[in-house]
Z-matrix of the N, CA and C atoms (Angstrom, degrees):
N
C 1 1.475
C 2 1.584 1 108.48
N 3 1.298 2 115.27 1 119.66
C 4 1.486 3 117.45 2 167.81
C 5 1.494 4 112.01 3 -80.91
N 6 1.306 5 116.30 4 145.32
C 7 1.394 6 122.16 5 179.82
C 8 1.594 7 108.12 6 -109.83
N 9 1.352 8 115.00 7 124.49
C 10 1.456 9 121.33 8 -172.37
C 11 1.485 10 108.05 9 -117.64
N 12 1.270 11 122.76 10 122.57
C 13 1.475 12 131.12 11 176.74
C 14 1.469 13 107.64 12 -103.11
N 15 1.330 14 117.89 13 110.60
C 16 1.443 15 117.79 14 -165.08
C 17 1.541 16 110.44 15 -159.96
N 18 1.347 17 112.07 16 174.97
C 19 1.486 18 121.32 17 179.83
C 20 1.575 19 102.90 18 -150.18
N 21 1.255 20 116.23 19 156.00
C 22 1.530 21 124.66 20 -179.22
C 23 1.470 22 114.86 21 -69.02
N 24 1.286 23 119.93 22 60.53
C 25 1.458 24 125.83 23 174.37
C 26 1.555 25 109.59 24 -116.71
N 27 1.298 26 118.32 25 170.78
C 28 1.464 27 117.20 26 -178.41
C 29 1.588 28 111.99 27 -58.26
N 30 1.325 29 117.52 28 -40.73
C 31 1.493 30 115.88 29 179.69
C 32 1.475 31 112.81 30 -71.50
N 33 1.337 32 121.19 31 -26.12
C 34 1.411 33 124.16 32 171.42
C 35 1.491 34 110.16 33 -68.01
N 36 1.351 35 116.71 34 -47.47
C 37 1.450 36 120.65 35 -177.98
C 38 1.479 37 114.38 36 -62.12
N 39 1.250 38 119.34 37 -29.90
C 40 1.487 39 122.08 38 173.79
C 41 1.579 40 110.34 39 -50.80
N 42 1.286 41 112.97 40 -50.73
C 43 1.469 42 120.17 41 -171.81
C 44 1.526 43 105.17 42 -75.59
N 45 1.298 44 119.47 43 -41.64
C 46 1.504 45 117.89 44 -178.87
C 47 1.502 46 108.98 45 -62.37
N 48 1.364 47 120.50 46 -38.99
C 49 1.455 48 121.13 47 -179.72
C 50 1.555 49 111.11 48 -68.58
N 51 1.322 50 115.55 49 -41.02
C 52 1.460 51 117.44 50 178.37
C 53 1.478 52 112.31 51 -63.31
N 54 1.298 53 121.75 52 -39.81
C 55 1.457 54 124.75 53 175.94
C 56 1.501 55 111.45 54 -60.57
N 57 1.320 56 116.34 55 -46.65
C 58 1.423 57 123.47 56 177.59
C 59 1.595 58 113.11 57 -61.04
N 60 1.342 59 116.65 58 -46.74
C 61 1.401 60 122.99 59 177.88
C 62 1.555 61 111.30 60 -59.94
N 63 1.297 62 112.97 61 -36.04
C 64 1.522 63 117.40 62 -175.78
C 65 1.582 64 111.33 63 -85.67
N 66 1.322 65 117.61 64 -12.74
C 67 1.403 66 122.74 65 -177.91
C 68 1.517 67 114.54 66 69.64
N 69 1.293 68 115.84 67 28.56
C 70 1.431 69 123.01 68 179.84
C 71 1.493 70 115.90 69 -81.94
N 72 1.378 71 120.99 70 142.86
C 73 1.457 72 119.82 71 178.36
C 74 1.541 73 108.07 72 -82.91
N 75 1.279 74 115.23 73 133.35
C 76 1.422 75 121.42 74 -178.48
C 77 1.560 76 113.06 75 -145.52
N 78 1.293 77 115.45 76 157.87
C 79 1.462 78 123.40 77 177.98
C 80 1.474 79 103.68 78 -122.41
N 81 1.415 80 117.96 79 135.50
C 82 1.414 81 121.94 80 -177.68
C 83 1.583 82 107.20 81 -103.65
N 84 1.348 83 112.77 82 132.36
C 85 1.392 84 118.76 83 171.22
C 86 1.516 85 109.91 84 -111.99
N 87 1.330 86 118.76 85 108.10
C 88 1.486 87 122.08 86 -177.73
C 89 1.548 88 111.75 87 -60.52
N 90 1.328 89 119.81 88 132.40
C 91 1.444 90 125.85 89 172.36
C 92 1.552 91 105.50 90 -118.75
N 93 1.295 92 113.08 91 101.25
C 94 1.562 93 115.41 92 -174.27
C 95 1.522 94 107.90 93 -78.71
N 96 1.343 95 115.70 94 103.16
C 97 1.428 96 118.09 95 -172.78
C 98 1.505 97 109.46 96 -76.28
N 99 1.340 98 119.81 97 -19.85
C 100 1.435 99 118.29 98 175.76
C 101 1.517 100 115.52 99 -78.40
N 102 1.312 101 111.45 100 -15.83
C 103 1.521 102 118.61 101 176.93
C 104 1.583 103 110.80 102 -97.05
N 105 1.348 104 115.09 103 -4.71
C 106 1.472 105 117.40 104 175.88
C 107 1.575 106 111.31 105 89.59
N 108 1.288 107 118.74 106 15.26
C 109 1.491 108 118.14 107 -174.19
C 110 1.546 109 109.96 108 -73.13
N 111 1.340 110 114.76 109 -12.03
C 112 1.472 111 116.62 110 178.54
C 113 1.507 112 111.90 111 -70.08
N 114 1.305 113 118.01 112 -12.66
C 115 1.497 114 123.12 113 -178.07
C 116 1.505 115 111.29 114 -95.07
N 117 1.332 116 119.90 115 -4.09
C 118 1.414 117 122.26 116 178.52
C 119 1.550 118 111.80 117 -60.88
N 120 1.301 119 115.73 118 136.97
C 121 1.510 120 118.21 119 -178.32
C 122 1.519 121 114.28 120 -50.34
N 123 1.356 122 118.33 121 -40.93
C 124 1.427 123 121.10 122 -172.06
C 125 1.581 124 105.18 123 -67.75
N 126 1.348 125 118.93 124 -41.88
C 127 1.445 126 118.69 125 176.05
C 128 1.493 127 116.41 126 -67.12
N 129 1.360 128 116.10 127 -41.21
C 130 1.413 129 116.65 128 173.65
C 131 1.530 130 118.69 129 -58.33
N 132 1.361 131 113.65 130 -26.68
C 133 1.446 132 115.85 131 175.92
C 134 1.502 133 111.67 132 -68.61
N 135 1.317 134 119.01 133 -21.35
C 136 1.418 135 123.63 134 175.32
C 137 1.518 136 111.40 135 -95.16
N 138 1.270 137 119.33 136 -34.25
C 139 1.500 138 118.18 137 -175.87
C 140 1.572 139 103.48 138 -136.18
N 141 1.359 140 115.53 139 92.48
C 142 1.496 141 119.37 140 -174.95
C 143 1.578 142 111.94 141 -65.56
N 144 1.314 143 119.07 142 -16.12
C 145 1.466 144 122.18 143 175.06
C 146 1.538 145 113.66 144 -89.00
N 147 1.308 146 116.67 145 15.48
C 148 1.428 147 127.26 146 -179.70
C 149 1.626 148 113.30 147 39.80
N 150 1.336 149 111.74 148 45.66
C 151 1.449 150 118.80 149 175.60
C 152 1.447 151 112.96 150 -126.46
N 153 1.316 152 118.79 151 144.66
C 154 1.453 153 120.38 152 172.19
C 155 1.507 154 109.88 153 -88.42
N 156 1.311 155 116.52 154 157.59
C 157 1.493 156 131.91 155 1.92
C 158 1.521 157 110.80 156 -92.40
N 159 1.353 158 113.59 157 164.62
C 160 1.477 159 121.06 158 163.63
C 161 1.466 160 107.56 159 -132.30
N 162 1.365 161 116.69 160 163.23
C 163 1.440 162 122.72 161 -174.68
C 164 1.467 163 109.08 162 -146.93
N 165 1.309 164 116.53 163 137.72
C 166 1.453 165 124.57 164 171.53
C 167 1.554 166 111.87 165 -114.83
N 168 1.218 167 121.03 166 139.67
C 169 1.488 168 124.49 167 178.09
C 170 1.538 169 109.11 168 -129.41
N 171 1.346 170 119.28 169 105.42
C 172 1.413 171 118.38 170 175.84
C 173 1.425 172 117.85 171 -59.42
N 174 1.310 173 118.71 172 -17.83
C 175 1.470 174 126.34 173 -179.56
C 176 1.463 175 109.68 174 -115.39
N 177 1.252 176 114.95 175 65.76
C 178 1.508 177 119.62 176 -176.85
C 179 1.523 178 113.29 177 -89.01
N 180 1.193 179 117.59 178 -157.37
C 181 1.580 180 123.08 179 179.96
C 182 1.510 181 108.90 180 -53.66
N 183 1.330 182 116.90 181 132.19
C 184 1.475 183 122.06 182 -178.77
C 185 1.488 184 115.76 183 57.12
N 186 1.353 185 111.53 184 23.59
C 187 1.512 186 118.32 185 175.87
C 188 1.504 187 111.00 186 79.58
N 189 1.347 188 119.95 187 10.37
C 190 1.455 189 120.94 188 -173.93
C 191 1.539 190 107.66 189 -102.69
N 192 1.353 191 117.84 190 146.95
C 193 1.474 192 117.59 191 177.46
C 194 1.536 193 115.25 192 -63.52
N 195 1.310 194 114.68 193 149.66
C 196 1.496 195 118.08 194 -177.95
C 197 1.555 196 103.28 195 -139.29
N 198 1.370 197 110.60 196 148.77
C 199 1.480 198 116.40 197 172.78
C 200 1.479 199 105.94 198 -126.04
N 201 1.415 200 117.92 199 143.30
C 202 1.452 201 121.98 200 -177.26
C 203 1.538 202 106.84 201 -136.56
N 204 1.332 203 113.18 202 147.28
C 205 1.468 204 119.80 203 162.84
C 206 1.543 205 105.54 204 -129.04
N 207 1.367 206 110.43 205 171.19
C 208 1.506 207 123.80 206 -174.08
C 209 1.519 208 108.26 207 77.68
N 210 1.382 209 109.56 208 122.17
C 211 1.468 210 116.27 209 -173.82
C 212 1.563 211 114.09 210 -61.43
N 213 1.233 212 116.49 211 -38.60
C 214 1.508 213 122.97 212 178.26
C 215 1.531 214 109.46 213 -58.43
N 216 1.374 215 114.74 214 -50.16
C 217 1.469 216 118.97 215 -179.43
C 218 1.535 217 109.27 216 -59.94
N 219 1.317 218 117.98 217 -41.69
C 220 1.461 219 120.62 218 -177.31
C 221 1.486 220 110.50 219 -68.65
N 222 1.363 221 123.92 220 -38.92
C 223 1.416 222 124.98 221 171.02
C 224 1.477 223 111.31 222 -57.57
N 225 1.266 224 122.23 223 -44.54
C 226 1.445 225 124.68 224 -179.04
C 227 1.528 226 110.75 225 -67.24
N 228 1.348 227 116.14 226 -37.04
C 229 1.452 228 117.64 227 176.01
C 230 1.453 229 116.16 228 -66.17
N 231 1.377 230 114.99 229 -42.04
C 232 1.418 231 116.74 230 -179.86
C 233 1.580 232 111.24 231 -72.60
N 234 1.349 233 117.98 232 -31.54
C 235 1.449 234 118.77 233 174.61
C 236 1.537 235 109.39 234 -63.63
N 237 1.363 236 116.86 235 -38.12
C 238 1.460 237 116.99 236 178.71
C 239 1.526 238 112.40 237 -72.69
N 240 1.259 239 117.08 238 -34.88
C 241 1.496 240 120.75 239 -177.18
C 242 1.520 241 110.07 240 -68.40
N 243 1.400 242 117.68 241 -34.06
C 244 1.431 243 118.15 242 -172.66
C 245 1.566 244 109.35 243 -104.17
N 246 1.397 245 118.32 244 -17.57
C 247 1.381 246 118.51 245 -174.62
C 248 1.575 247 112.46 246 74.95
N 249 1.268 248 113.96 247 23.61
C 250 1.490 249 117.71 248 -178.89
C 251 1.545 250 112.67 249 -126.44
N 252 1.368 251 114.36 250 153.88
C 253 1.424 252 125.61 251 172.97
C 254 1.534 253 115.39 252 63.69
N 255 1.325 254 112.81 253 24.37
C 256 1.490 255 120.45 254 167.46
C 257 1.467 256 106.63 255 -151.30
N 258 1.334 257 115.95 256 125.63
C 259 1.494 258 120.53 257 -175.30
C 260 1.535 259 111.63 258 -58.01
N 261 1.300 260 113.13 259 145.84
C 262 1.434 261 118.46 260 179.69
C 263 1.581 262 112.21 261 -82.51
N 264 1.319 263 115.98 262 -25.73
C 265 1.449 264 121.33 263 -179.81
C 266 1.541 265 109.28 264 -77.09
N 267 1.305 266 117.34 265 145.49
C 268 1.463 267 118.65 266 -171.47
C 269 1.473 268 114.35 267 -66.04
N 270 1.372 269 119.08 268 -43.55
C 271 1.417 270 121.09 269 176.52
C 272 1.550 271 112.48 270 -61.66
N 273 1.302 272 117.29 271 -45.66
C 274 1.463 273 119.88 272 175.43
C 275 1.512 274 115.29 273 -60.28
N 276 1.289 275 114.85 274 -36.81
C 277 1.529 276 119.31 275 179.39
C 278 1.477 277 108.47 276 -65.24
N 279 1.310 278 118.14 277 -48.31
C 280 1.478 279 118.15 278 -176.97
C 281 1.497 280 114.41 279 -69.97
N 282 1.315 281 116.03 280 -27.30
C 283 1.493 282 118.23 281 174.21
C 284 1.516 283 109.01 282 -64.02
N 285 1.313 284 120.21 283 -42.15
C 286 1.440 285 123.90 284 176.39
C 287 1.439 286 111.43 285 -66.88
N 288 1.294 287 119.30 286 -45.87
C 289 1.547 288 125.82 287 -176.00
C 290 1.507 289 108.22 288 -58.53
N 291 1.363 290 117.76 289 -41.86
C 292 1.438 291 116.29 290 -175.40
C 293 1.527 292 112.51 291 -65.24
N 294 1.391 293 116.15 292 -31.58
C 295 1.428 294 118.23 293 176.00
C 296 1.483 295 112.71 294 -80.37
N 297 1.301 296 120.41 295 -27.48
C 298 1.457 297 120.69 296 165.44
C 299 1.574 298 112.93 297 -60.49
N 300 1.258 299 116.28 298 -43.62
C 301 1.491 300 119.17 299 176.56
C 302 1.543 301 111.06 300 -65.25
N 303 1.292 302 115.70 301 -34.89
C 304 1.465 303 120.21 302 176.31
C 305 1.588 304 107.27 303 -61.54
N 306 1.279 305 119.15 304 -45.36
C 307 1.454 306 118.28 305 179.36
C 308 1.582 307 107.68 306 -65.04
N 309 1.283 308 116.03 307 -45.74
C 310 1.531 309 115.78 308 -171.52
C 311 1.547 310 108.69 309 -69.39
N 312 1.348 311 117.39 310 -34.94
C 313 1.396 312 117.67 311 -174.29
C 314 1.510 313 115.12 312 -92.33
N 315 1.371 314 119.66 313 -22.70
C 316 1.373 315 121.50 314 -176.44
C 317 1.480 316 114.96 315 -123.48
N 318 1.362 317 116.17 316 -58.69
C 319 1.503 318 120.31 317 -175.35
C 320 1.590 319 113.24 318 -56.91
N 321 1.393 320 112.74 319 -51.41
C 322 1.460 321 111.61 320 179.65
C 323 1.495 322 115.39 321 -65.78
N 324 1.442 323 120.26 322 -51.63
C 325 1.376 324 117.45 323 -178.25
C 326 1.540 325 117.93 324 -62.90
N 327 1.348 326 114.34 325 -39.03
C 328 1.453 327 116.64 326 -179.51
C 329 1.516 328 114.60 327 -71.10
N 330 1.350 329 116.70 328 -39.97
C 331 1.391 330 118.97 329 -179.13
C 332 1.546 331 109.01 330 -75.30
N 333 1.284 332 115.28 331 -25.13
C 334 1.449 333 119.32 332 174.37
C 335 1.510 334 109.37 333 -67.22
N 336 1.289 335 121.43 334 -40.51
C 337 1.453 336 125.30 335 174.80
C 338 1.467 337 110.80 336 -65.41
N 339 1.324 338 120.27 337 -41.57
C 340 1.487 339 122.06 338 171.43
C 341 1.370 340 112.67 339 -52.15
N 342 1.321 341 121.85 340 -51.35
C 343 1.433 342 128.55 341 -178.87
C 344 1.524 343 105.70 342 -55.07
N 345 1.334 344 116.98 343 -53.48
C 346 1.435 345 123.03 344 -172.16
C 347 1.509 346 112.86 345 -58.14
N 348 1.247 347 114.62 346 -50.47
C 349 1.527 348 116.88 347 -176.73
C 350 1.545 349 115.44 348 -78.66
N 351 1.306 350 113.53 349 -26.45
C 352 1.445 351 117.20 350 176.00
C 353 1.551 352 114.99 351 -80.61
N 354 1.389 353 115.13 352 -31.63
C 355 1.463 354 119.19 353 -172.41
C 356 1.575 355 113.74 354 -116.50
N 357 1.311 356 115.98 355 -37.76
C 358 1.461 357 116.75 356 -164.10
C 359 1.563 358 114.56 357 -112.17
N 360 1.254 359 117.92 358 -18.33
C 361 1.501 360 118.20 359 -179.61
C 362 1.497 361 112.77 360 -60.33
N 363 1.279 362 119.51 361 138.92
C 364 1.481 363 119.67 362 -178.55
C 365 1.544 364 113.19 363 -72.10
N 366 1.282 365 116.04 364 -16.32
C 367 1.493 366 119.01 365 175.45
C 368 1.595 367 104.83 366 -126.24
N 369 1.292 368 112.62 367 143.03
C 370 1.440 369 120.89 368 171.77
C 371 1.464 370 111.25 369 -79.33
N 372 1.366 371 117.85 370 114.17
C 373 1.485 372 121.10 371 -173.52
C 374 1.500 373 104.66 372 -116.68
N 375 1.447 374 115.89 373 103.87
C 376 1.451 375 115.47 374 -171.59
C 377 1.478 376 112.83 375 -62.81
N 378 1.281 377 125.59 376 -35.10
C 379 1.441 378 125.07 377 172.57
C 380 1.491 379 115.88 378 -54.83
N 381 1.365 380 114.58 379 -49.59
C 382 1.420 381 117.72 380 -179.79
C 383 1.526 382 112.51 381 -63.48
N 384 1.318 383 115.07 382 -45.20
C 385 1.462 384 122.16 383 178.80
C 386 1.478 385 110.02 384 -56.65
N 387 1.357 386 117.04 385 -46.86
C 388 1.453 387 120.47 386 -177.28
C 389 1.548 388 110.92 387 -68.49
N 390 1.321 389 116.20 388 -40.17
C 391 1.492 390 122.79 389 -175.64
C 392 1.477 391 106.66 390 -62.82
N 393 1.319 392 122.36 391 -48.56
C 394 1.437 393 121.60 392 -169.43
C 395 1.520 394 111.74 393 -89.20
N 396 1.314 395 118.84 394 -24.43
C 397 1.411 396 119.95 395 168.96
C 398 1.504 397 112.55 396 -63.17
N 399 1.297 398 116.32 397 -46.35
C 400 1.469 399 121.85 398 177.82
C 401 1.518 400 111.34 399 -63.32
N 402 1.354 401 117.76 400 -35.23
C 403 1.474 402 120.40 401 177.80
C 404 1.539 403 108.63 402 -68.81
N 405 1.295 404 119.21 403 -40.34
C 406 1.429 405 124.08 404 178.67
C 407 1.553 406 109.76 405 -59.19
N 408 1.311 407 112.84 406 -46.66
C 409 1.492 408 119.48 407 -179.64
C 410 1.604 409 107.91 408 -64.02
N 411 1.332 410 118.40 409 -41.18
C 412 1.439 411 119.30 410 178.51
C 413 1.563 412 112.02 411 -60.77
N 414 1.347 413 114.88 412 -44.71
C 415 1.422 414 120.04 413 -178.35
C 416 1.524 415 114.72 414 -65.95
N 417 1.320 416 115.06 415 -33.14
C 418 1.518 417 122.68 416 169.46
C 419 1.501 418 108.95 417 -60.41
N 420 1.315 419 114.80 418 -42.66
C 421 1.484 420 119.21 419 179.83
C 422 1.545 421 110.85 420 -63.57
N 423 1.324 422 116.92 421 -46.63
C 424 1.506 423 119.44 422 174.69
C 425 1.432 424 112.58 423 -52.67
N 426 1.323 425 119.76 424 -46.07
C 427 1.453 426 123.70 425 179.78
C 428 1.528 427 111.73 426 -67.36
N 429 1.347 428 113.11 427 -38.97
C 430 1.511 429 115.96 428 -179.09
C 431 1.537 430 108.60 429 -63.42
N 432 1.291 431 118.72 430 -44.05
C 433 1.436 432 124.50 431 -178.82
C 434 1.539 433 110.51 432 -62.20
N 435 1.294 434 115.08 433 -41.75
C 436 1.462 435 122.78 434 178.28
C 437 1.477 436 109.97 435 -61.21
N 438 1.328 437 121.18 436 -47.99
C 439 1.392 438 125.46 437 -177.53
C 440 1.462 439 114.82 438 -78.29
N 441 1.348 440 120.12 439 -5.74
C 442 1.402 441 121.81 440 171.03
C 443 1.557 442 110.37 441 -74.85
N 444 1.403 443 115.61 442 -13.75
C 445 1.463 444 115.50 443 -173.41
C 446 1.612 445 109.12 444 -124.69
N 447 1.347 446 116.93 445 -0.51
C 448 1.439 447 119.47 446 179.76
C 449 1.448 448 108.77 447 -144.42
N 450 1.349 449 118.19 448 158.98
C 451 1.417 450 119.37 449 -179.12
C 452 1.530 451 114.30 450 -76.86
N 453 1.298 452 115.81 451 -37.01
C 454 1.423 453 123.27 452 -178.83
C 455 1.539 454 110.92 453 -124.50
N 456 1.316 455 114.88 454 168.35
C 457 1.482 456 119.99 455 -176.00
C 458 1.509 457 110.60 456 -60.54
N 459 1.390 458 115.63 457 -44.84
C 460 1.447 459 122.47 458 -176.07
C 461 1.506 460 114.17 459 -84.64
N 462 1.332 461 117.10 460 -8.17
C 463 1.446 462 118.30 461 -176.49
C 464 1.554 463 112.75 462 144.60
N 465 1.265 464 115.74 463 -144.56
C 466 1.513 465 117.55 464 -176.60
C 467 1.516 466 114.42 465 -78.19
N 468 1.305 467 116.10 466 -19.90
C 469 1.420 468 121.71 467 -178.19
C 470 1.546 469 114.95 468 -112.33
N 471 1.299 470 118.57 469 147.38
C 472 1.486 471 122.31 470 173.26
C 473 1.503 472 108.14 471 -62.66
N 474 1.304 473 116.35 472 138.67
C 475 1.515 474 122.52 473 -175.51
C 476 1.456 475 112.84 474 -152.30
N 477 1.365 476 114.95 475 -173.45
C 478 1.399 477 120.18 476 179.64
C 479 1.571 478 110.78 477 -67.54
N 480 1.272 479 119.10 478 -19.10
C 481 1.442 480 122.43 479 175.72
C 482 1.565 481 109.47 480 -61.05
N 483 1.289 482 113.60 481 -47.50
C 484 1.513 483 120.53 482 -178.40
C 485 1.540 484 105.67 483 -64.04
N 486 1.340 485 118.27 484 -47.37
C 487 1.455 486 122.75 485 -176.27
C 488 1.471 487 109.88 486 -58.74
N 489 1.299 488 119.89 487 -38.88
C 490 1.451 489 125.39 488 -177.24
C 491 1.489 490 110.28 489 -71.66
N 492 1.319 491 119.30 490 -41.04
C 493 1.506 492 120.59 491 -175.98
C 494 1.610 493 113.52 492 -78.02
N 495 1.341 494 113.85 493 -41.06
C 496 1.363 495 117.11 494 -167.46
C 497 1.548 496 115.47 495 -53.78
N 498 1.355 497 122.18 496 -45.82
C 499 1.463 498 120.65 497 -174.77
C 500 1.415 499 109.71 498 -64.63
N 501 1.332 500 124.38 499 -28.53
C 502 1.421 501 124.37 500 -178.33
C 503 1.505 502 114.85 501 -72.60
N 504 1.376 503 116.03 502 -16.91
C 505 1.479 504 120.30 503 -177.63
C 506 1.500 505 108.28 504 -95.68
N 507 1.311 506 120.56 505 -4.42
C 508 1.512 507 120.31 506 -175.37
C 509 1.517 508 109.93 507 -68.47
N 510 1.277 509 120.57 508 -20.08
C 511 1.508 510 125.80 509 -177.11
C 512 1.458 511 107.23 510 -109.16
N 513 1.329 512 120.22 511 38.61
C 514 1.502 513 118.43 512 -178.54
C 515 1.475 514 115.77 513 -61.10
N 516 1.353 515 118.43 514 -30.99
C 517 1.534 516 119.46 515 176.71
C 518 1.529 517 110.29 516 -59.70
N 519 1.341 518 114.62 517 -42.88
C 520 1.509 519 120.44 518 179.92
C 521 1.501 520 114.97 519 -63.41
N 522 1.374 521 115.26 520 -21.34
C 523 1.400 522 121.21 521 -177.65
C 524 1.493 523 115.58 522 -95.98
N 525 1.311 524 113.64 523 8.17
C 526 1.483 525 121.88 524 179.22
C 527 1.560 526 116.08 525 71.99
N 528 1.353 527 112.22 526 31.13
C 529 1.388 528 122.16 527 -177.08
C 530 1.571 529 111.90 528 -114.15
N 531 1.324 530 119.11 529 144.24
C 532 1.353 531 121.76 530 171.27
C 533 1.564 532 107.19 531 -110.11
N 534 1.228 533 118.53 532 110.26
C 535 1.505 534 125.04 533 -172.29
C 536 1.489 535 108.50 534 -58.88
N 537 1.251 536 120.19 535 -36.48
C 538 1.538 537 119.59 536 -179.23
C 539 1.433 538 113.46 537 -63.66
N 540 1.346 539 119.82 538 -14.78
C 541 1.547 540 122.36 539 173.05
C 542 1.490 541 113.31 540 -72.11
N 543 1.361 542 115.43 541 -10.93
C 544 1.453 543 118.14 542 -173.54
C 545 1.600 544 106.02 543 -126.59
N 546 1.341 545 117.62 544 74.22
C 547 1.465 546 117.56 545 -171.74
C 548 1.472 547 119.06 546 -58.63
N 549 1.330 548 116.58 547 -38.37
C 550 1.423 549 119.22 548 178.25
C 551 1.547 550 112.70 549 -65.17
N 552 1.289 551 113.98 550 -44.13
C 553 1.433 552 120.98 551 174.82
C 554 1.515 553 112.42 552 -59.65
N 555 1.320 554 114.34 553 -44.89
C 556 1.426 555 121.00 554 -177.38
C 557 1.585 556 111.39 555 -61.69
N 558 1.371 557 115.40 556 -38.69
C 559 1.445 558 118.24 557 176.71
C 560 1.428 559 112.26 558 -62.90
N 561 1.351 560 117.05 559 -47.15
C 562 1.425 561 122.03 560 174.43
C 563 1.594 562 114.78 561 -58.23
N 564 1.264 563 113.24 562 -44.93
C 565 1.488 564 119.63 563 178.72
C 566 1.528 565 109.68 564 -57.33
N 567 1.292 566 117.18 565 -50.79
C 568 1.381 567 121.35 566 -176.81
C 569 1.601 568 115.00 567 -62.80
N 570 1.367 569 108.98 568 -34.19
C 571 1.473 570 112.75 569 176.87
C 572 1.530 571 113.39 570 -70.78
N 573 1.373 572 116.88 571 -39.16
C 574 1.416 573 120.94 572 179.69
C 575 1.486 574 109.47 573 -66.16
N 576 1.301 575 117.64 574 -40.20
C 577 1.464 576 120.00 575 -176.26
C 578 1.487 577 113.68 576 -64.61
N 579 1.301 578 119.33 577 -19.27
C 580 1.418 579 124.91 578 -177.53
C 581 1.560 580 109.79 579 -84.60
N 582 1.319 581 117.00 580 -16.19
C 583 1.472 582 118.65 581 -179.24
C 584 1.494 583 113.75 582 -59.39
N 585 1.347 584 122.89 583 127.01
C 586 1.494 585 118.67 584 -179.04
C 587 1.521 586 116.17 585 -58.70
N 588 1.404 587 116.00 586 -35.41
C 589 1.406 588 117.60 587 -179.43
C 590 1.534 589 110.91 588 -68.82
N 591 1.316 590 118.51 589 -33.25
C 592 1.464 591 124.87 590 176.34
C 593 1.492 592 107.52 591 -63.94
N 594 1.304 593 117.15 592 -50.29
C 595 1.539 594 121.73 593 -179.56
C 596 1.498 595 109.00 594 -57.41
N 597 1.317 596 119.99 595 -41.62
C 598 1.427 597 122.66 596 -176.91
C 599 1.539 598 108.78 597 -71.82
N 600 1.320 599 118.15 598 -37.90
C 601 1.467 600 123.36 599 179.23
C 602 1.526 601 111.42 600 -62.64
N 603 1.411 602 120.53 601 -49.75
C 604 1.383 603 119.45 602 -177.72
C 605 1.497 604 114.88 603 -73.20
N 606 1.422 605 115.79 604 -11.63
C 607 1.481 606 119.53 605 177.95
C 608 1.512 607 109.21 606 -79.98
N 609 1.357 608 120.34 607 -17.68
C 610 1.408 609 124.98 608 -174.00
C 611 1.613 610 108.79 609 -60.81
N 612 1.215 611 119.93 610 122.02
C 613 1.513 612 126.19 611 -175.71
C 614 1.438 613 116.81 612 60.62
N 615 1.340 614 115.47 613 9.92
C 616 1.484 615 117.21 614 -172.91
C 617 1.561 616 111.31 615 -62.84
N 618 1.329 617 123.04 616 -21.55
C 619 1.372 618 126.02 617 -174.05
C 620 1.642 619 104.78 618 -84.71
N 621 1.310 620 117.19 619 -6.56
C 622 1.463 621 121.20 620 177.12
C 623 1.543 622 115.29 621 -94.67
N 624 1.341 623 110.74 622 -15.86
C 625 1.476 624 118.15 623 -176.97
C 626 1.553 625 109.71 624 -67.57
N 627 1.356 626 114.35 625 139.93
C 628 1.442 627 119.16 626 176.57
C 629 1.563 628 108.23 627 -150.32
N 630 1.367 629 118.02 628 158.25
C 631 1.446 630 117.79 629 179.92
C 632 1.479 631 111.03 630 -59.16
N 633 1.328 632 119.90 631 135.78
C 634 1.426 633 124.49 632 174.90
C 635 1.448 634 116.56 633 -90.64
N 636 1.240 635 115.21 634 63.71
C 637 1.483 636 119.31 635 -169.94
C 638 1.535 637 113.23 636 -119.83
N 639 1.321 638 118.37 637 -4.77
C 640 1.429 639 118.22 638 179.56
C 641 1.548 640 111.05 639 -82.64
N 642 1.270 641 120.81 640 165.44
C 643 1.467 642 122.82 641 -174.15
C 644 1.460 643 114.03 642 -64.68
N 645 1.371 644 115.58 643 -33.70
C 646 1.383 645 118.73 644 -176.19
C 647 1.577 646 111.37 645 -71.70
N 648 1.291 647 112.84 646 -38.41
C 649 1.591 648 117.04 647 172.51
C 650 1.493 649 109.82 648 -65.85
N 651 1.356 650 118.04 649 -46.04
C 652 1.488 651 119.61 650 178.10
C 653 1.511 652 112.95 651 -52.10
N 654 1.322 653 114.22 652 -46.25
C 655 1.488 654 118.31 653 -179.67
C 656 1.538 655 110.15 654 -64.52
N 657 1.332 656 116.45 655 -43.87
C 658 1.506 657 117.02 656 -176.76
C 659 1.531 658 109.93 657 -66.39
N 660 1.330 659 118.38 658 -32.33
C 661 1.462 660 116.59 659 -170.48
C 662 1.572 661 110.33 660 -96.61
N 663 1.308 662 115.30 661 -34.38
C 664 1.443 663 116.70 662 -170.16
C 665 1.521 664 115.02 663 -127.86
N 666 1.331 665 116.80 664 -3.41
C 667 1.432 666 121.67 665 -172.87
C 668 1.555 667 115.81 666 -90.50
N 669 1.339 668 112.68 667 -164.04
C 670 1.456 669 120.71 668 -178.84
C 671 1.474 670 111.31 669 -61.11
N 672 1.370 671 122.05 670 -26.12
C 673 1.408 672 124.54 671 -179.11
C 674 1.515 673 110.88 672 -59.77
N 675 1.328 674 119.62 673 -33.02
C 676 1.429 675 122.48 674 -179.34
C 677 1.544 676 109.56 675 -68.72
N 678 1.331 677 118.29 676 -21.02
C 679 1.465 678 118.94 677 -173.18
C 680 1.519 679 114.49 678 -94.61
N 681 1.336 680 115.53 679 -9.90
C 682 1.503 681 116.37 680 -176.71
C 683 1.526 682 108.69 681 -67.36
N 684 1.335 683 112.99 682 144.74
C 685 1.466 684 120.85 683 171.88
C 686 1.556 685 109.92 684 -70.96
N 687 1.254 686 114.59 685 137.30
C 688 1.483 687 120.98 686 -179.11
C 689 1.523 688 112.42 687 -124.45
């Protein structure tokens, strides 16, 4: 039984979807990031950057327990553990990995900033809103161009690259994007959204999700509490 410490955010959903796609048995431990549970010592021991998700596997490499944080690392680990959703051939593997890195380095951080300045910032800052909205639109354009020439983000087969990107695009309206402007991306998105494992993955902890607009949540997510040495 894998133990997953998570919350219903795009990064959490990546791991939920991967576990469902691989048919692995897992138990979810909610980490309420709006309530500050990510700062609990037990969680920090698993995820020193105080971010979800984290995963522990009692049957890790060589039969020994392993603990992992960072959603991209967890996707790679689960792909290696199961032999699924990452090509075995070297060229195919690196084609997928470059798009996984694209998600980790661009899609997640930039769309996260678009969310922050459009929805959560205590002051409306036109420059920041324009900057990150335009960057969100640019990234959607990159993906749309990619999917004009290939079936999936990582190539011809569904992979961890698709699992990594998909949850971040579910809130396209909040990012200042009109999905219909990106027809190839929209076709891919609609297909992925129909997958039963994806539907099960995004349903994990969905009933616990709430708007992160109260002052307690703002402080836990964006305030001085994030800056303290631990």
